[in-house]
C-alpha atoms as a printed R data frame, in Angstrom:
    type eleno elety resid chain resno       x      y       z
1   ATOM     1    CA   UNK     A     1   0.046  0.066   0.056
2   ATOM     2    CA   UNK     A     2   2.788  2.457   1.004
3   ATOM     3    CA   UNK     A     3   4.655  1.707  -2.309
4   ATOM     4    CA   UNK     A     4   1.718  2.178  -4.580
5   ATOM     5    CA   UNK     A     5   1.125  5.606  -2.675
6   ATOM     6    CA   UNK     A     6   4.678  6.573  -3.418
7   ATOM     7    CA   UNK     A     7   4.570  5.418  -7.012
8   ATOM     8    CA   UNK     A     8   1.354  7.230  -7.752
9   ATOM     9    CA   UNK     A     9   3.061 10.531  -6.245
10  ATOM    10    CA   UNK     A    10   6.101 10.082  -8.493
11  ATOM    11    CA   UNK     A    11   4.025  9.365 -11.632
12  ATOM    12    CA   UNK     A    12   2.068 12.445 -10.746
13  ATOM    13    CA   UNK     A    13   5.064 14.619 -10.237
14  ATOM    14    CA   UNK     A    14   6.858 13.380 -13.423
15  ATOM    15    CA   UNK     A    15   3.896 14.350 -15.527
16  ATOM    16    CA   UNK     A    16   4.280 17.929 -14.175
17  ATOM    17    CA   UNK     A    17   8.167 17.988 -14.654
18  ATOM    18    CA   UNK     A    18   7.887 18.141 -18.533
19  ATOM    19    CA   UNK     A    19   6.015 21.555 -18.240
20  ATOM    20    CA   UNK     A    20   8.814 22.650 -15.613
21  ATOM    21    CA   UNK     A    21  11.585 21.706 -18.005
22  ATOM    22    CA   UNK     A    22  10.241 23.322 -21.034
23  ATOM    23    CA   UNK     A    23   9.185 26.984 -19.468
24  ATOM    24    CA   UNK     A    24  11.723 29.675 -19.341
25  ATOM    25    CA   UNK     A    25  12.548 31.564 -16.091
26  ATOM    26    CA   UNK     A    26  10.071 34.329 -15.172
27  ATOM    27    CA   UNK     A    27  11.929 37.742 -15.455
28  ATOM    28    CA   UNK     A    28  11.373 41.537 -15.049
29  ATOM    29    CA   UNK     A    29  11.753 43.480 -18.330
30  ATOM    30    CA   UNK     A    30  11.094 46.773 -19.510
31  ATOM    31    CA   UNK     A    31  11.997 48.830 -16.449
32  ATOM    32    CA   UNK     A    32  11.558 52.635 -16.514
33  ATOM    33    CA   UNK     A    33  12.245 54.768 -13.645
34  ATOM    34    CA   UNK     A    34  10.868 58.511 -13.800
35  ATOM    35    CA   UNK     A    35  11.978 60.873 -11.574
36  ATOM    36    CA   UNK     A    36   9.637 63.860 -11.938
37  ATOM    37    CA   UNK     A    37   8.997 65.204  -8.580
38  ATOM    38    CA   UNK     A    38   7.802 61.641  -7.738
39  ATOM    39    CA   UNK     A    39   9.914 58.407  -8.180
40  ATOM    40    CA   UNK     A    40   7.801 56.111 -10.407
41  ATOM    41    CA   UNK     A    41   8.695 52.763 -11.572
42  ATOM    42    CA   UNK     A    42   7.088 50.742 -14.464
43  ATOM    43    CA   UNK     A    43   7.975 47.331 -15.700
44  ATOM    44    CA   UNK     A    44   6.510 44.015 -17.002
45  ATOM    45    CA   UNK     A    45   6.825 40.454 -15.964
46  ATOM    46    CA   UNK     A    46   7.741 37.922 -18.676
47  ATOM    47    CA   UNK     A    47   7.730 34.042 -19.211
48  ATOM    48    CA   UNK     A    48   5.537 33.603 -16.007
49  ATOM    49    CA   UNK     A    49   2.284 31.984 -17.558
50  ATOM    50    CA   UNK     A    50   1.901 28.210 -18.310
51  ATOM    51    CA   UNK     A    51  -0.973 26.412 -19.710
52  ATOM    52    CA   UNK     A    52  -1.842 25.234 -16.207
53  ATOM    53    CA   UNK     A    53  -1.905 28.643 -14.946
54  ATOM    54    CA   UNK     A    54  -4.174 29.977 -17.761
55  ATOM    55    CA   UNK     A    55  -6.556 26.983 -17.388
56  ATOM    56    CA   UNK     A    56  -6.784 27.791 -13.585
57  ATOM    57    CA   UNK     A    57  -7.545 31.238 -14.452
58  ATOM    58    CA   UNK     A    58 -10.127 30.610 -16.997
59  ATOM    59    CA   UNK     A    59 -11.810 28.271 -14.589
60  ATOM    60    CA   UNK     A    60 -12.418 30.986 -12.059
61  ATOM    61    CA   UNK     A    61  -9.225 30.567  -9.777
62  ATOM    62    CA   UNK     A    62  -8.044 33.851  -8.191
63  ATOM    63    CA   UNK     A    63  -4.455 34.547  -9.085
64  ATOM    64    CA   UNK     A    64  -2.309 36.968  -7.383
65  ATOM    65    CA   UNK     A    65   1.032 38.675  -8.169
66  ATOM    66    CA   UNK     A    66   2.957 40.144  -5.561
67  ATOM    67    CA   UNK     A    67   5.505 42.850  -6.546
68  ATOM    68    CA   UNK     A    68   8.363 44.058  -4.295
69  ATOM    69    CA   UNK     A    69  10.152 47.272  -4.890
70  ATOM    70    CA   UNK     A    70  12.929 48.528  -2.790
71  ATOM    71    CA   UNK     A    71  15.104 51.722  -3.143
72  ATOM    72    CA   UNK     A    72  18.582 52.276  -1.422
73  ATOM    73    CA   UNK     A    73  21.098 54.953  -1.248
74  ATOM    74    CA   UNK     A    74  24.583 53.624  -1.626
75  ATOM    75    CA   UNK     A    75  26.925 54.612   1.407
76  ATOM    76    CA   UNK     A    76  30.250 53.358   0.857
77  ATOM    77    CA   UNK     A    77  31.619 51.635   3.929
78  ATOM    78    CA   UNK     A    78  28.178 51.917   5.870
79  ATOM    79    CA   UNK     A    79  25.310 49.581   4.991
80  ATOM    80    CA   UNK     A    80  23.270 50.815   2.163
81  ATOM    81    CA   UNK     A    81  20.299 53.058   3.539
82  ATOM    82    CA   UNK     A    82  16.790 51.802   2.476
83  ATOM    83    CA   UNK     A    83  14.988 55.052   1.158
84  ATOM    84    CA   UNK     A    84  11.682 53.242   0.227
85  ATOM    85    CA   UNK     A    85   9.968 49.852   0.097
86  ATOM    86    CA   UNK     A    86   6.693 49.119  -1.301
87  ATOM    87    CA   UNK     A    87   4.806 45.864  -1.847
88  ATOM    88    CA   UNK     A    88   1.694 45.528  -3.770
89  ATOM    89    CA   UNK     A    89  -0.383 42.898  -5.660
90  ATOM    90    CA   UNK     A    90  -2.380 42.238  -8.766
91  ATOM    91    CA   UNK     A    91  -5.409 39.954  -8.334
92  ATOM    92    CA   UNK     A    92  -7.022 38.248 -11.143
93  ATOM    93    CA   UNK     A    93 -10.427 36.446 -11.264
94  ATOM    94    CA   UNK     A    94 -12.543 35.379 -14.203
95  ATOM    95    CA   UNK     A    95 -16.214 35.966 -13.800
96  ATOM    96    CA   UNK     A    96 -18.171 32.998 -15.674
97  ATOM    97    CA   UNK     A    97 -21.562 35.089 -15.580
98  ATOM    98    CA   UNK     A    98 -20.180 38.331 -17.150
99  ATOM    99    CA   UNK     A    99 -17.390 36.282 -19.200
100 ATOM   100    CA   UNK     A   100 -14.695 39.057 -18.069
101 ATOM   101    CA   UNK     A   101 -11.406 38.923 -16.436
102 ATOM   102    CA   UNK     A   102 -11.675 41.245 -13.263
103 ATOM   103    CA   UNK     A   103  -8.554 42.959 -11.624
104 ATOM   104    CA   UNK     A   104  -7.700 44.667  -8.686
105 ATOM   105    CA   UNK     A   105  -4.299 46.882  -9.109
106 ATOM   106    CA   UNK     A   106  -3.323 47.634  -5.602
107 ATOM   107    CA   UNK     A   107  -0.600 50.159  -6.536
108 ATOM   108    CA   UNK     A   108  -3.425 52.563  -7.848
109 ATOM   109    CA   UNK     A   109  -6.276 51.145  -6.167
110 ATOM   110    CA   UNK     A   110  -8.077 50.567  -9.711
111 ATOM   111    CA   UNK     A   111 -10.606 47.970 -10.367
112 ATOM   112    CA   UNK     A   112 -10.726 47.195 -14.237
113 ATOM   113    CA   UNK     A   113 -11.772 44.301 -16.406
114 ATOM   114    CA   UNK     A   114 -10.717 42.874 -19.845
115 ATOM   115    CA   UNK     A   115 -12.910 40.472 -21.957
116 ATOM   116    CA   UNK     A   116  -9.877 38.434 -23.628
117 ATOM   117    CA   UNK     A   117  -7.229 36.461 -21.971
118 ATOM   118    CA   UNK     A   118  -4.292 38.031 -23.838
119 ATOM   119    CA   UNK     A   119  -5.403 41.478 -22.898
120 ATOM   120    CA   UNK     A   120  -6.100 40.364 -19.182
121 ATOM   121    CA   UNK     A   121  -2.578 38.653 -18.861
122 ATOM   122    CA   UNK     A   122  -1.054 42.137 -20.334
123 ATOM   123    CA   UNK     A   123  -2.742 44.201 -17.542
124 ATOM   124    CA   UNK     A   124  -1.806 41.543 -14.874
125 ATOM   125    CA   UNK     A   125   2.133 41.337 -15.858
126 ATOM   126    CA   UNK     A   126   2.421 44.878 -16.249
127 ATOM   127    CA   UNK     A   127   3.039 47.716 -13.540
128 ATOM   128    CA   UNK     A   128   2.745 51.228 -14.650
129 ATOM   129    CA   UNK     A   129   3.987 54.377 -12.698
130 ATOM   130    CA   UNK     A   130   3.949 52.822  -9.407
131 ATOM   131    CA   UNK     A   131   4.798 55.684  -6.824
132 ATOM   132    CA   UNK     A   132   7.844 54.860  -4.369
133 ATOM   133    CA   UNK     A   133   8.863 58.252  -2.901
134 ATOM   134    CA   UNK     A   134   9.091 62.034  -3.506
135 ATOM   135    CA   UNK     A   135  12.476 62.942  -5.217
136 ATOM   136    CA   UNK     A   136  13.179 65.807  -2.655
137 ATOM   137    CA   UNK     A   137  14.272 62.733  -0.252
138 ATOM   138    CA   UNK     A   138  17.117 62.001  -2.849
139 ATOM   139    CA   UNK     A   139  20.300 63.886  -2.818
140 ATOM   140    CA   UNK     A   140  21.965 65.247  -5.915
141 ATOM   141    CA   UNK     A   141  25.170 63.431  -7.562
142 ATOM   142    CA   UNK     A   142  24.442 60.468  -5.010
143 ATOM   143    CA   UNK     A   143  24.122 56.776  -5.962
144 ATOM   144    CA   UNK     A   144  21.185 54.774  -5.530
145 ATOM   145    CA   UNK     A   145  19.858 51.558  -6.619
146 ATOM   146    CA   UNK     A   146  16.400 50.018  -7.208
147 ATOM   147    CA   UNK     A   147  15.568 46.138  -6.575
148 ATOM   148    CA   UNK     A   148  12.350 44.649  -8.151
149 ATOM   149    CA   UNK     A   149  10.862 41.335  -7.850
150 ATOM   150    CA   UNK     A   150   7.697 39.661  -8.774
151 ATOM   151    CA   UNK     A   151   6.012 36.310  -7.269
152 ATOM   152    CA   UNK     A   152   3.104 34.673  -8.741
153 ATOM   153    CA   UNK     A   153   1.190 32.258  -6.502
154 ATOM   154    CA   UNK     A   154  -2.029 31.094  -8.609
155 ATOM   155    CA   UNK     A   155  -2.928 28.164  -6.311
156 ATOM   156    CA   UNK     A   156  -3.850 28.458  -2.432
157 ATOM   157    CA   UNK     A   157  -4.709 25.067  -1.326
158 ATOM   158    CA   UNK     A   158  -6.861 24.548   1.850
159 ATOM   159    CA   UNK     A   159  -4.726 23.767   5.139
160 ATOM   160    CA   UNK     A   160  -3.455 20.369   5.171
161 ATOM   161    CA   UNK     A   161  -3.816 19.639   1.265
162 ATOM   162    CA   UNK     A   162  -0.608 21.491   0.504
163 ATOM   163    CA   UNK     A   163   1.227 18.778   2.401
164 ATOM   164    CA   UNK     A   164  -0.601 15.932   0.131
165 ATOM   165    CA   UNK     A   165  -0.297 17.812  -3.257
166 ATOM   166    CA   UNK     A   166   3.236 19.223  -2.626
167 ATOM   167    CA   UNK     A   167   4.144 18.740  -6.355
168 ATOM   168    CA   UNK     A   168   1.748 21.477  -7.239
169 ATOM   169    CA   UNK     A   169   4.358 24.037  -5.934
170 ATOM   170    CA   UNK     A   170   5.689 24.135  -9.651
171 ATOM   171    CA   UNK     A   171   2.769 26.476  -9.999
172 ATOM   172    CA   UNK     A   172   4.572 29.028  -7.730
173 ATOM   173    CA   UNK     A   173   6.793 31.287  -9.858
174 ATOM   174    CA   UNK     A   174   9.165 34.042  -8.855
175 ATOM   175    CA   UNK     A   175  11.871 36.248 -10.734
176 ATOM   176    CA   UNK     A   176  15.069 36.979  -9.616
177 ATOM   177    CA   UNK     A   177  15.495 40.504  -8.086
178 ATOM   178    CA   UNK     A   178  16.504 42.797 -10.637
179 ATOM   179    CA   UNK     A   179  18.821 45.625  -9.574
180 ATOM   180    CA   UNK     A   180  18.746 49.073 -11.470
181 ATOM   181    CA   UNK     A   181  21.806 51.340 -10.360
182 ATOM   182    CA   UNK     A   182  21.439 55.193 -10.980
183 ATOM   183    CA   UNK     A   183  22.924 58.609  -9.904
184 ATOM   184    CA   UNK     A   184  20.418 61.263  -9.087
């Protein structure tokens, strides 16, 4: 009995490993930092949607992207000073009644919707003008850097089931930290 269970888990996990092996690493791209009285950041997340994620979203499973952005001032021999830290989420859910994808974008506190999955995924994976800090907090001719990361966690299993279905963790996707260095 115990061997059958272990064999079943191995077979199921191996079925999902093909998708893991063929998928590319999720990454942050098209990073833009604007310094017009307010430091704002825009970027997109690429290579993060798998067929399984798309199926889950289309079936109504709420999916959340968590974005983390940090700004530091370089201080030479001292530890770098954290100037700002911002964490916000994008949540998508498909409404089977209206046949629309509905979003909540925390950084702007907007709720929007889209009819087509491609448009919906574009909204979900793009951050436009997230406000970090006023530029009057930055010192002229000083070095700074910005760290950006995205985590996608489309499946939240009820307590206890995550231990039985541990192989579903391949749905958890996260990017590496992307560092952008600049002088103000």
